[in-house]
Each structure stands twice: as C-alpha cells, then as structure tokens.
PDB file of N, H, CA, C and O in Angstrom:
ATOM      1  N   MET A   1      87.520 -57.141 -31.050  1.00  0.00           N
ATOM      2  CA  MET A   1      87.919 -56.293 -29.923  1.00  0.00           C
ATOM      3  C   MET A   1      87.148 -54.977 -29.942  1.00  0.00           C
ATOM      4  O   MET A   1      86.947 -54.355 -28.899  1.00  0.00           O
ATOM      5  N   LYS A   2      86.715 -54.552 -31.138  1.00  0.00           N
ATOM      6  H   LYS A   2      86.878 -55.057 -31.986  1.00  0.00           H
ATOM      7  CA  LYS A   2      85.985 -53.287 -31.241  1.00  0.00           C
ATOM      8  C   LYS A   2      84.589 -53.386 -30.622  1.00  0.00           C
ATOM      9  O   LYS A   2      83.990 -52.368 -30.275  1.00  0.00           O
ATOM     10  N   GLN A   3      84.069 -54.615 -30.481  1.00  0.00           N
ATOM     11  H   GLN A   3      84.555 -55.442 -30.762  1.00  0.00           H
ATOM     12  CA  GLN A   3      82.732 -54.803 -29.922  1.00  0.00           C
ATOM     13  C   GLN A   3      82.739 -54.823 -28.397  1.00  0.00           C
ATOM     14  O   GLN A   3      81.675 -54.831 -27.778  1.00  0.00           O
ATOM     15  N   LEU A   4      83.923 -54.830 -27.781  1.00  0.00           N
ATOM     16  H   LEU A   4      84.787 -54.824 -28.284  1.00  0.00           H
ATOM     17  CA  LEU A   4      84.024 -54.915 -26.324  1.00  0.00           C
ATOM     18  C   LEU A   4      83.313 -53.760 -25.616  1.00  0.00           C
ATOM     19  O   LEU A   4      82.551 -54.019 -24.684  1.00  0.00           O
ATOM     20  N   PRO A   5      83.523 -52.495 -26.011  1.00  0.00           N
ATOM     21  CA  PRO A   5      82.820 -51.390 -25.326  1.00  0.00           C
ATOM     22  C   PRO A   5      81.304 -51.550 -25.370  1.00  0.00           C
ATOM     23  O   PRO A   5      80.622 -51.235 -24.395  1.00  0.00           O
ATOM     24  N   LEU A   6      80.771 -52.032 -26.484  1.00  0.00           N
ATOM     25  H   LEU A   6      81.325 -52.287 -27.277  1.00  0.00           H
ATOM     26  CA  LEU A   6      79.330 -52.238 -26.616  1.00  0.00           C
ATOM     27  C   LEU A   6      78.842 -53.266 -25.609  1.00  0.00           C
ATOM     28  O   LEU A   6      77.830 -53.059 -24.939  1.00  0.00           O
ATOM     29  N   CYS A   7      79.566 -54.376 -25.505  1.00  0.00           N
ATOM     30  H   CYS A   7      80.388 -54.544 -26.049  1.00  0.00           H
ATOM     31  CA  CYS A   7      79.193 -55.428 -24.551  1.00  0.00           C
ATOM     32  C   CYS A   7      79.261 -54.903 -23.124  1.00  0.00           C
ATOM     33  O   CYS A   7      78.367 -55.167 -22.320  1.00  0.00           O
ATOM     34  N   VAL A   8      80.314 -54.164 -22.809  1.00  0.00           N
ATOM     35  H   VAL A   8      81.040 -53.950 -23.462  1.00  0.00           H
ATOM     36  CA  VAL A   8      80.469 -53.596 -21.466  1.00  0.00           C
ATOM     37  C   VAL A   8      79.323 -52.635 -21.179  1.00  0.00           C
ATOM     38  O   VAL A   8      78.777 -52.631 -20.076  1.00  0.00           O
ATOM     39  N   GLY A   9      78.955 -51.817 -22.174  1.00  0.00           N
ATOM     40  H   GLY A   9      79.398 -51.821 -23.070  1.00  0.00           H
ATOM     41  CA  GLY A   9      77.853 -50.866 -22.012  1.00  0.00           C
ATOM     42  C   GLY A   9      76.541 -51.576 -21.725  1.00  0.00           C
ATOM     43  O   GLY A   9      75.789 -51.168 -20.841  1.00  0.00           O
ATOM     44  N   ILE A  10      76.265 -52.644 -22.476  1.00  0.00           N
ATOM     45  H   ILE A  10      76.876 -52.976 -23.194  1.00  0.00           H
ATOM     46  CA  ILE A  10      75.030 -53.407 -22.281  1.00  0.00           C
ATOM     47  C   ILE A  10      75.007 -54.019 -20.882  1.00  0.00           C
ATOM     48  O   ILE A  10      73.983 -53.988 -20.201  1.00  0.00           O
ATOM     49  N   ILE A  11      76.148 -54.577 -20.459  1.00  0.00           N
ATOM     50  H   ILE A  11      76.980 -54.602 -21.013  1.00  0.00           H
ATOM     51  CA  ILE A  11      76.234 -55.183 -19.128  1.00  0.00           C
ATOM     52  C   ILE A  11      76.018 -54.131 -18.048  1.00  0.00           C
ATOM     53  O   ILE A  11      75.325 -54.390 -17.064  1.00  0.00           O
ATOM     54  N   CYS A  12      76.605 -52.944 -18.220  1.00  0.00           N
ATOM     55  H   CYS A  12      77.168 -52.734 -19.019  1.00  0.00           H
ATOM     56  CA  CYS A  12      76.472 -51.870 -17.230  1.00  0.00           C
ATOM     57  C   CYS A  12      75.026 -51.410 -17.131  1.00  0.00           C
ATOM     58  O   CYS A  12      74.504 -51.244 -16.029  1.00  0.00           O
ATOM     59  N   VAL A  13      74.371 -51.201 -18.274  1.00  0.00           N
ATOM     60  H   VAL A  13      74.795 -51.336 -19.170  1.00  0.00           H
ATOM     61  CA  VAL A  13      72.972 -50.761 -18.270  1.00  0.00           C
ATOM     62  C   VAL A  13      72.096 -51.805 -17.594  1.00  0.00           C
ATOM     63  O   VAL A  13      71.222 -51.469 -16.795  1.00  0.00           O
ATOM     64  N   THR A  14      72.333 -53.074 -17.915  1.00  0.00           N
ATOM     65  H   THR A  14      73.044 -53.347 -18.564  1.00  0.00           H
ATOM     66  CA  THR A  14      71.565 -54.155 -17.300  1.00  0.00           C
ATOM     67  C   THR A  14      71.778 -54.177 -15.794  1.00  0.00           C
ATOM     68  O   THR A  14      70.829 -54.345 -15.028  1.00  0.00           O
ATOM     69  N   ALA A  15      73.023 -54.008 -15.372  1.00  0.00           N
ATOM     70  H   ALA A  15      73.795 -53.872 -15.994  1.00  0.00           H
ATOM     71  CA  ALA A  15      73.343 -54.003 -13.939  1.00  0.00           C
ATOM     72  C   ALA A  15      72.629 -52.853 -13.230  1.00  0.00           C
ATOM     73  O   ALA A  15      72.112 -53.029 -12.127  1.00  0.00           O
ATOM     74  N   ILE A  16      72.600 -51.676 -13.859  1.00  0.00           N
ATOM     75  H   ILE A  16      73.020 -51.532 -14.755  1.00  0.00           H
ATOM     76  CA  ILE A  16      71.918 -50.513 -13.265  1.00  0.00           C
ATOM     77  C   ILE A  16      70.428 -50.796 -13.112  1.00  0.00           C
ATOM     78  O   ILE A  16      69.842 -50.531 -12.063  1.00  0.00           O
ATOM     79  N   ILE A  17      69.816 -51.341 -14.175  1.00  0.00           N
ATOM     80  H   ILE A  17      70.292 -51.556 -15.027  1.00  0.00           H
ATOM     81  CA  ILE A  17      68.380 -51.637 -14.143  1.00  0.00           C
ATOM     82  C   ILE A  17      68.063 -52.640 -13.040  1.00  0.00           C
ATOM     83  O   ILE A  17      67.104 -52.463 -12.290  1.00  0.00           O
ATOM     84  N   ILE A  18      68.881 -53.703 -12.944  1.00  0.00           N
ATOM     85  H   ILE A  18      69.660 -53.847 -13.553  1.00  0.00           H
ATOM     86  CA  ILE A  18      68.670 -54.722 -11.916  1.00  0.00           C
ATOM     87  C   ILE A  18      68.816 -54.113 -10.527  1.00  0.00           C
ATOM     88  O   ILE A  18      68.030 -54.405  -9.626  1.00  0.00           O
ATOM     89  N   THR A  19      69.835 -53.258 -10.359  1.00  0.00           N
ATOM     90  H   THR A  19      70.473 -53.020 -11.091  1.00  0.00           H
ATOM     91  CA  THR A  19      70.071 -52.611  -9.065  1.00  0.00           C
ATOM     92  C   THR A  19      68.880 -51.757  -8.659  1.00  0.00           C
ATOM     93  O   THR A  19      68.456 -51.782  -7.504  1.00  0.00           O
ATOM     94  N   VAL A  20      68.340 -50.997  -9.613  1.00  0.00           N
ATOM     95  H   VAL A  20      68.684 -50.976 -10.552  1.00  0.00           H
ATOM     96  CA  VAL A  20      67.185 -50.128  -9.341  1.00  0.00           C
ATOM     97  C   VAL A  20      65.975 -50.963  -8.923  1.00  0.00           C
ATOM     98  O   VAL A  20      65.278 -50.624  -7.967  1.00  0.00           O
ATOM     99  N   ILE A  21      65.729 -52.070  -9.657  1.00  0.00           N
ATOM    100  H   ILE A  21      66.296 -52.345 -10.434  1.00  0.00           H
ATOM    101  CA  ILE A  21      64.569 -52.908  -9.373  1.00  0.00           C
ATOM    102  C   ILE A  21      64.717 -53.602  -8.015  1.00  0.00           C
ATOM    103  O   ILE A  21      63.774 -53.631  -7.224  1.00  0.00           O
ATOM    104  N   VAL A  22      65.901 -54.158  -7.749  1.00  0.00           N
ATOM    105  H   VAL A  22      66.667 -54.134  -8.391  1.00  0.00           H
ATOM    106  CA  VAL A  22      66.098 -54.950  -6.536  1.00  0.00           C
ATOM    107  C   VAL A  22      66.175 -54.049  -5.299  1.00  0.00           C
ATOM    108  O   VAL A  22      65.536 -54.324  -4.283  1.00  0.00           O
ATOM    109  N   CYS A  23      66.961 -52.971  -5.392  1.00  0.00           N
ATOM    110  H   CYS A  23      67.480 -52.747  -6.217  1.00  0.00           H
ATOM    111  CA  CYS A  23      67.247 -52.154  -4.213  1.00  0.00           C
ATOM    112  C   CYS A  23      66.335 -50.931  -4.109  1.00  0.00           C
ATOM    113  O   CYS A  23      66.226 -50.332  -3.038  1.00  0.00           O
ATOM    114  N   LYS A  24      65.675 -50.553  -5.216  1.00  0.00           N
ATOM    115  H   LYS A  24      65.764 -51.039  -6.085  1.00  0.00           H
ATOM    116  CA  LYS A  24      64.868 -49.331  -5.251  1.00  0.00           C
ATOM    117  C   LYS A  24      65.701 -48.146  -4.743  1.00  0.00           C
ATOM    118  O   LYS A  24      65.255 -47.370  -3.898  1.00  0.00           O
ATOM    119  N   VAL A  25      66.913 -48.030  -5.279  1.00  0.00           N
ATOM    120  H   VAL A  25      67.275 -48.660  -5.966  1.00  0.00           H
ATOM    121  CA  VAL A  25      67.846 -46.993  -4.830  1.00  0.00           C
ATOM    122  C   VAL A  25      67.405 -45.628  -5.345  1.00  0.00           C
ATOM    123  O   VAL A  25      66.611 -45.529  -6.281  1.00  0.00           O
ATOM    124  N   SER A  26      67.932 -44.577  -4.719  1.00  0.00           N
ATOM    125  H   SER A  26      68.577 -44.657  -3.959  1.00  0.00           H
ATOM    126  CA  SER A  26      67.581 -43.204  -5.087  1.00  0.00           C
ATOM    127  C   SER A  26      68.311 -42.787  -6.360  1.00  0.00           C
ATOM    128  O   SER A  26      69.271 -43.436  -6.777  1.00  0.00           O
ATOM    129  N   LEU A  27      67.848 -41.700  -6.971  1.00  0.00           N
ATOM    130  H   LEU A  27      67.068 -41.174  -6.632  1.00  0.00           H
ATOM    131  CA  LEU A  27      68.458 -41.203  -8.203  1.00  0.00           C
ATOM    132  C   LEU A  27      69.896 -40.767  -7.960  1.00  0.00           C
ATOM    133  O   LEU A  27      70.747 -40.922  -8.836  1.00  0.00           O
ATOM    134  N   GLU A  28      70.173 -40.222  -6.775  1.00  0.00           N
ATOM    135  H   GLU A  28      69.482 -40.095  -6.064  1.00  0.00           H
ATOM    136  CA  GLU A  28      71.538 -39.774  -6.470  1.00  0.00           C
ATOM    137  C   GLU A  28      72.508 -40.944  -6.543  1.00  0.00           C
ATOM    138  O   GLU A  28      73.613 -40.816  -7.071  1.00  0.00           O
ATOM    139  N   THR A  29      72.086 -42.084  -6.007  1.00  0.00           N
ATOM    140  H   THR A  29      71.189 -42.188  -5.578  1.00  0.00           H
ATOM    141  CA  THR A  29      72.936 -43.281  -6.037  1.00  0.00           C
ATOM    142  C   THR A  29      73.160 -43.728  -7.474  1.00  0.00           C
ATOM    143  O   THR A  29      74.263 -44.127  -7.848  1.00  0.00           O
ATOM    144  N   ILE A  30      72.085 -43.658  -8.288  1.00  0.00           N
ATOM    145  H   ILE A  30      71.189 -43.334  -7.985  1.00  0.00           H
ATOM    146  CA  ILE A  30      72.186 -44.077  -9.687  1.00  0.00           C
ATOM    147  C   ILE A  30      73.174 -43.184 -10.435  1.00  0.00           C
ATOM    148  O   ILE A  30      74.018 -43.676 -11.183  1.00  0.00           O
ATOM    149  N   PHE A  31      73.065 -41.854 -10.228  1.00  0.00           N
ATOM    150  H   PHE A  31      72.379 -41.455  -9.620  1.00  0.00           H
ATOM    151  CA  PHE A  31      73.982 -40.930 -10.909  1.00  0.00           C
ATOM    152  C   PHE A  31      75.422 -41.181 -10.477  1.00  0.00           C
ATOM    153  O   PHE A  31      76.337 -41.133 -11.300  1.00  0.00           O
ATOM    154  N   GLY A  32      75.623 -41.449  -9.194  1.00  0.00           N
ATOM    155  H   GLY A  32      74.880 -41.488  -8.526  1.00  0.00           H
ATOM    156  CA  GLY A  32      76.957 -41.767  -8.701  1.00  0.00           C
ATOM    157  C   GLY A  32      77.504 -43.019  -9.369  1.00  0.00           C
ATOM    158  O   GLY A  32      78.680 -43.089  -9.727  1.00  0.00           O
ATOM    159  N   LEU A  33      76.620 -44.017  -9.529  1.00  0.00           N
ATOM    160  H   LEU A  33      75.665 -43.960  -9.238  1.00  0.00           H
ATOM    161  CA  LEU A  33      77.009 -45.271 -10.174  1.00  0.00           C
ATOM    162  C   LEU A  33      77.369 -45.038 -11.639  1.00  0.00           C
ATOM    163  O   LEU A  33      78.348 -45.589 -12.141  1.00  0.00           O
ATOM    164  N   ILE A  34      76.562 -44.209 -12.325  1.00  0.00           N
ATOM    165  H   ILE A  34      75.766 -43.761 -11.917  1.00  0.00           H
ATOM    166  CA  ILE A  34      76.808 -43.919 -13.740  1.00  0.00           C
ATOM    167  C   ILE A  34      78.153 -43.209 -13.904  1.00  0.00           C
ATOM    168  O   ILE A  34      78.919 -43.528 -14.813  1.00  0.00           O
ATOM    169  N   ILE A  35      78.439 -42.241 -13.020  1.00  0.00           N
ATOM    170  H   ILE A  35      77.816 -41.982 -12.282  1.00  0.00           H
ATOM    171  CA  ILE A  35      79.720 -41.521 -13.089  1.00  0.00           C
ATOM    172  C   ILE A  35      80.874 -42.499 -12.907  1.00  0.00           C
ATOM    173  O   ILE A  35      81.877 -42.429 -13.616  1.00  0.00           O
ATOM    174  N   GLY A  36      80.722 -43.410 -11.949  1.00  0.00           N
ATOM    175  H   GLY A  36      79.907 -43.466 -11.373  1.00  0.00           H
ATOM    176  CA  GLY A  36      81.751 -44.425 -11.718  1.00  0.00           C
ATOM    177  C   GLY A  36      81.954 -45.305 -12.936  1.00  0.00           C
ATOM    178  O   GLY A  36      83.087 -45.624 -13.297  1.00  0.00           O
ATOM    179  N   LEU A  37      80.851 -45.702 -13.575  1.00  0.00           N
ATOM    180  H   LEU A  37      79.930 -45.443 -13.282  1.00  0.00           H
ATOM    181  CA  LEU A  37      80.936 -46.542 -14.769  1.00  0.00           C
ATOM    182  C   LEU A  37      81.590 -45.791 -15.923  1.00  0.00           C
ATOM    183  O   LEU A  37      82.345 -46.375 -16.700  1.00  0.00           O
ATOM    184  N   LEU A  38      81.297 -44.485 -16.037  1.00  0.00           N
ATOM    185  H   LEU A  38      80.684 -44.011 -15.406  1.00  0.00           H
ATOM    186  CA  LEU A  38      81.914 -43.673 -17.088  1.00  0.00           C
ATOM    187  C   LEU A  38      83.425 -43.612 -16.893  1.00  0.00           C
ATOM    188  O   LEU A  38      84.187 -43.684 -17.858  1.00  0.00           O
ATOM    189  N   ILE A  39      83.853 -43.476 -15.634  1.00  0.00           N
ATOM    190  H   ILE A  39      83.234 -43.417 -14.851  1.00  0.00           H
ATOM    191  CA  ILE A  39      85.285 -43.443 -15.330  1.00  0.00           C
ATOM    192  C   ILE A  39      85.928 -44.773 -15.719  1.00  0.00           C
ATOM    193  O   ILE A  39      87.013 -44.800 -16.301  1.00  0.00           O
ATOM    194  N   ILE A  40      85.246 -45.879 -15.392  1.00  0.00           N
ATOM    195  H   ILE A  40      84.365 -45.857 -14.919  1.00  0.00           H
ATOM    196  CA  ILE A  40      85.759 -47.216 -15.742  1.00  0.00           C
ATOM    197  C   ILE A  40      85.835 -47.375 -17.259  1.00  0.00           C
ATOM    198  O   ILE A  40      86.819 -47.883 -17.795  1.00  0.00           O
ATOM    199  N   ALA A  41      84.761 -46.924 -17.949  1.00  0.00           N
ATOM    200  H   ALA A  41      83.962 -46.511 -17.513  1.00  0.00           H
ATOM    201  CA  ALA A  41      84.721 -47.031 -19.408  1.00  0.00           C
ATOM    202  C   ALA A  41      85.854 -46.214 -20.031  1.00  0.00           C
ATOM    203  O   ALA A  41      86.475 -46.650 -21.001  1.00  0.00           O
ATOM    204  N   PHE A  42      86.123 -45.023 -19.470  1.00  0.00           N
ATOM    205  H   PHE A  42      85.619 -44.669 -18.683  1.00  0.00           H
ATOM    206  CA  PHE A  42      87.212 -44.183 -19.962  1.00  0.00           C
ATOM    207  C   PHE A  42      88.551 -44.877 -19.769  1.00  0.00           C
ATOM    208  O   PHE A  42      89.405 -44.852 -20.656  1.00  0.00           O
ATOM    209  N   ALA A  43      88.733 -45.498 -18.602  1.00  0.00           N
ATOM    210  H   ALA A  43      88.040 -45.519 -17.882  1.00  0.00           H
ATOM    211  CA  ALA A  43      89.972 -46.219 -18.313  1.00  0.00           C
ATOM    212  C   ALA A  43      90.161 -47.372 -19.301  1.00  0.00           C
ATOM    213  O   ALA A  43      91.272 -47.612 -19.775  1.00  0.00           O
ATOM    214  N   VAL A  44      89.064 -48.090 -19.612  1.00  0.00           N
ATOM    215  H   VAL A  44      88.162 -47.895 -19.227  1.00  0.00           H
ATOM    216  CA  VAL A  44      89.131 -49.195 -20.569  1.00  0.00           C
ATOM    217  C   VAL A  44      89.500 -48.667 -21.956  1.00  0.00           C
ATOM    218  O   VAL A  44      90.305 -49.276 -22.660  1.00  0.00           O
ATOM    219  N   ALA A  45      88.909 -47.533 -22.347  1.00  0.00           N
ATOM    220  H   ALA A  45      88.255 -47.039 -21.775  1.00  0.00           H
ATOM    221  CA  ALA A  45      89.201 -46.945 -23.643  1.00  0.00           C
ATOM    222  C   ALA A  45      90.674 -46.549 -23.738  1.00  0.00           C
ATOM    223  O   ALA A  45      91.319 -46.790 -24.759  1.00  0.00           O
ATOM    224  N   VAL A  46      91.205 -45.943 -22.676  1.00  0.00           N
ATOM    225  H   VAL A  46      90.682 -45.748 -21.847  1.00  0.00           H
ATOM    226  CA  VAL A  46      92.615 -45.551 -22.653  1.00  0.00           C
ATOM    227  C   VAL A  46      93.509 -46.788 -22.760  1.00  0.00           C
ATOM    228  O   VAL A  46      94.499 -46.790 -23.492  1.00  0.00           O
ATOM    229  N   ALA A  47      93.140 -47.856 -22.007  1.00  0.00           N
ATOM    230  H   ALA A  47      92.336 -47.855 -21.412  1.00  0.00           H
ATOM    231  CA  ALA A  47      93.911 -49.095 -22.056  1.00  0.00           C
ATOM    232  C   ALA A  47      93.920 -49.672 -23.473  1.00  0.00           C
ATOM    233  O   ALA A  47      94.943 -50.179 -23.933  1.00  0.00           O
ATOM    234  N   ASN A  48      92.771 -49.592 -24.167  1.00  0.00           N
ATOM    235  H   ASN A  48      91.940 -49.180 -23.794  1.00  0.00           H
ATOM    236  CA  ASN A  48      92.692 -50.091 -25.532  1.00  0.00           C
ATOM    237  C   ASN A  48      93.585 -49.278 -26.450  1.00  0.00           C
ATOM    238  O   ASN A  48      94.228 -49.832 -27.341  1.00  0.00           O
ATOM    239  N   LEU A  49      93.635 -47.954 -26.239  1.00  0.00           N
ATOM    240  H   LEU A  49      93.113 -47.504 -25.515  1.00  0.00           H
ATOM    241  CA  LEU A  49      94.477 -47.095 -27.064  1.00  0.00           C
ATOM    242  C   LEU A  49      95.947 -47.407 -26.833  1.00  0.00           C
ATOM    243  O   LEU A  49      96.742 -47.396 -27.773  1.00  0.00           O
ATOM    244  N   ILE A  50      96.310 -47.686 -25.585  1.00  0.00           N
ATOM    245  H   ILE A  50      95.663 -47.695 -24.822  1.00  0.00           H
ATOM    246  CA  ILE A  50      97.701 -48.017 -25.267  1.00  0.00           C
ATOM    247  C   ILE A  50      98.089 -49.335 -25.957  1.00  0.00           C
ATOM    248  O   ILE A  50      99.210 -49.484 -26.443  1.00  0.00           O
ATOM    249  N   ASP A  51      97.143 -50.288 -25.991  1.00  0.00           N
ATOM    250  H   ASP A  51      96.233 -50.167 -25.596  1.00  0.00           H
ATOM    251  CA  ASP A  51      97.405 -51.581 -26.647  1.00  0.00           C
ATOM    252  C   ASP A  51      97.669 -51.399 -28.136  1.00  0.00           C
ATOM    253  O   ASP A  51      98.473 -52.121 -28.727  1.00  0.00           O
ATOM    254  N   LEU A  52      96.972 -50.410 -28.748  1.00  0.00           N
ATOM    255  H   LEU A  52      96.320 -49.824 -28.268  1.00  0.00           H
ATOM    256  CA  LEU A  52      97.169 -50.175 -30.182  1.00  0.00           C
ATOM    257  C   LEU A  52      98.561 -49.617 -30.424  1.00  0.00           C
ATOM    258  O   LEU A  52      98.929 -49.349 -31.567  1.00  0.00           O
TER     259      LEU A  52
END
C-alpha cells in the first residue's frame, strides 16, 4: 500500500507528458493540471491516513 503514491505519481507524469505531446497545450494549462493533480494526491494521502 505504501507504493501506491509512487504508482499514482508515475501515472500522472506519464499522462501529463502524453497530453503535452498530443494536444501541444500551453504551460498555463499544464500548471493548472499539476495543481489539480496535487489536490488529488493530497486527498489520497488524507484518505490513506484516515484508513490507518
């Protein structure tokens, strides 16, 4: 279960890279996406703490 954040991080980075290559999106969109992913990652971390 401790490896879950790492896997999620790798998937998120891969998704960002694919999005940039396919859509050629602007940096503003990328930063917005990263902020959203950070919020999701924080929520997952909190959920894991509650489970403990």
